[in-house]
C-alpha positions in Angstrom: 109.7 13.5 26.8 112.7 16.4 25.9 112.5 18.9 23.6 113.8 18.6 20.1 114.3 22.6 20.0 115.2 24.7 22.6 113.8 28.3 23.7 113.8 30.1 19.9 115.1 27.8 18.3 112.2 26.6 15.9 112.5 30.1 14.2 115.9 30.3 13.8 115.8 27.0 12.3 112.8 28.0 10.0 115.4 31.3 9.1 117.9 28.7 8.2 116.1 26.8 6.1 114.3 30.0 4.3 117.6 31.1 4.2 118.8 28.0 1.6 116.0 27.4 0.0 114.0 30.9 -0.2 111.4 32.0 -1.6 109.6 29.4 0.0 106.0 28.8 1.0 105.5 27.4 4.6 104.8 24.1 3.0 108.6 23.6 1.5 110.1 25.0 4.7 108.1 22.8 7.2 109.1 19.6 5.0 112.5 20.7 4.5 113.2 21.0 8.1 111.9 18.0 8.4 114.6 16.1 6.3 117.4 18.0 7.7 116.7 17.6 11.2 115.0 13.6 11.0 114.9 11.4 14.0 111.5 10.6 14.6 110.6 14.2 15.5 107.6 15.2 12.8 106.6 18.5 12.1 103.2 19.8 13.1 101.8 22.7 11.1 100.2 23.6 13.9 103.5 25.2 15.5 105.5 26.0 11.8 103.3 28.0 10.5 102.0 30.2 13.7 106.2 30.5 13.5 106.1 31.8 10.1 104.1 34.3 10.9 106.0 35.7 14.0 109.2 35.9 12.3 107.2 37.9 9.6 105.9 40.1 11.6 109.1 40.4 13.5 110.3 41.9 10.2 113.1 38.8 9.7 111.1 37.2 6.8 109.2 39.1 4.3 106.1 37.0 2.9 104.3 37.8 -0.2 101.5 36.1 -2.2 102.7 34.4 -5.1 99.2 33.0 -7.5 97.2 31.8 -3.7 100.5 31.4 -1.7 102.4 32.4 1.0 106.3 33.0 0.1 109.1 33.4 2.4 112.3 35.6 2.2 114.9 36.4 4.8 115.0 39.7 5.0 118.4 41.3 6.5 117.4 41.5 9.6 117.0 37.8 9.6 120.0 37.1 7.6 121.4 39.4 10.9 119.7 37.2 13.6 120.7 33.5 12.0 124.3 34.7 11.5 124.3 34.4 15.6 123.4 31.0 15.7 124.2 30.0 12.1 124.3 25.8 14.2 121.4 25.8 15.1 119.9 22.9 12.3 122.7 20.9 13.5 122.0 21.3 17.3 118.4 20.3 16.9 119.3 17.5 14.9 121.2 15.6 17.2 118.7 16.0 19.9 116.7 14.9 17.6 118.5 11.7 17.1 118.3 10.6 21.1 114.6 10.8 20.9 112.9 7.6 21.5 110.6 6.5 18.8 106.7 7.4 20.0 104.8 4.5 20.6 103.0 2.7 17.8 99.2 3.2 16.9 97.1 0.8 15.6 96.3 2.4 12.9 99.4 2.3 11.9 99.9 -1.1 12.1 96.3 -1.8 9.9 98.3 0.5 7.3 101.2 -1.3 7.6 99.6 -4.6 7.4 97.3 -3.3 4.0 100.5 -2.1 2.2 102.7 -5.3 2.5 99.3 -7.3 2.1 100.5 -8.9 -1.2 97.1 -9.6 -3.2 95.2 -7.1 -1.1 92.6 -6.9 -3.6 92.2 -10.5 -4.5 88.8 -11.7 -4.0 87.9 -14.0 -1.3 85.6 -16.7 -3.3 88.4 -19.8 -3.7 88.6 -22.3 -0.7 92.6 -20.9 0.4 91.4 -17.6 0.6 88.2 -18.2 2.6 90.9 -19.9 5.1 92.9 -16.6 4.9 89.7 -14.6 6.0 88.7 -16.8 8.3 92.1 -16.7 10.1 92.5 -12.7 9.6 88.4 -12.6 11.4 89.6 -14.5 13.9 92.5 -12.6 14.8 90.5 -9.5 14.8 87.8 -11.1 16.7 90.6 -11.7 19.7 92.1 -8.3 19.4 88.4 -6.9 20.2 87.8 -9.3 22.9 91.2 -8.8 24.6 90.2 -4.6 24.6 93.2 -3.7 21.7 89.8 -2.7 19.6 87.5 -1.8 22.3 86.9 1.8 22.8 87.9 3.1 26.3 84.8 2.7 29.1 84.3 5.8 30.4 85.2 6.4 34.3 82.4 7.8 36.3 
């Protein structure tokens, strides 16, 4: 799998987003970065928040507590660092567009089934609805038999 961000690009991309939405909290910065990069890349709080803290420690972002949330704004040093690579988000977004979509999870498929099922709150007490219930139970039983739903066996 290829990487979306090259060395140092995540921090520069965070600076670029912060420069346009400042002052903003980490959540807002993370979601704006997600919107700008697009593709199949998904931001990870486990990567974003430590990077924001590192940028603050390096003096590139100034963080202040506002109503219990950390708000970030660029410092002069942050603006100079960003000026050296102003097109970082475009470069990362171009690379993100080339990534293959992640494989679906079984949970995502079930969520989609629930979301797209018309009348999903309908009670199953009439004959037609019981037929649907029987078919769905049969499909789930078949999936379980084919090990799609089965728990992987431990190897010893």
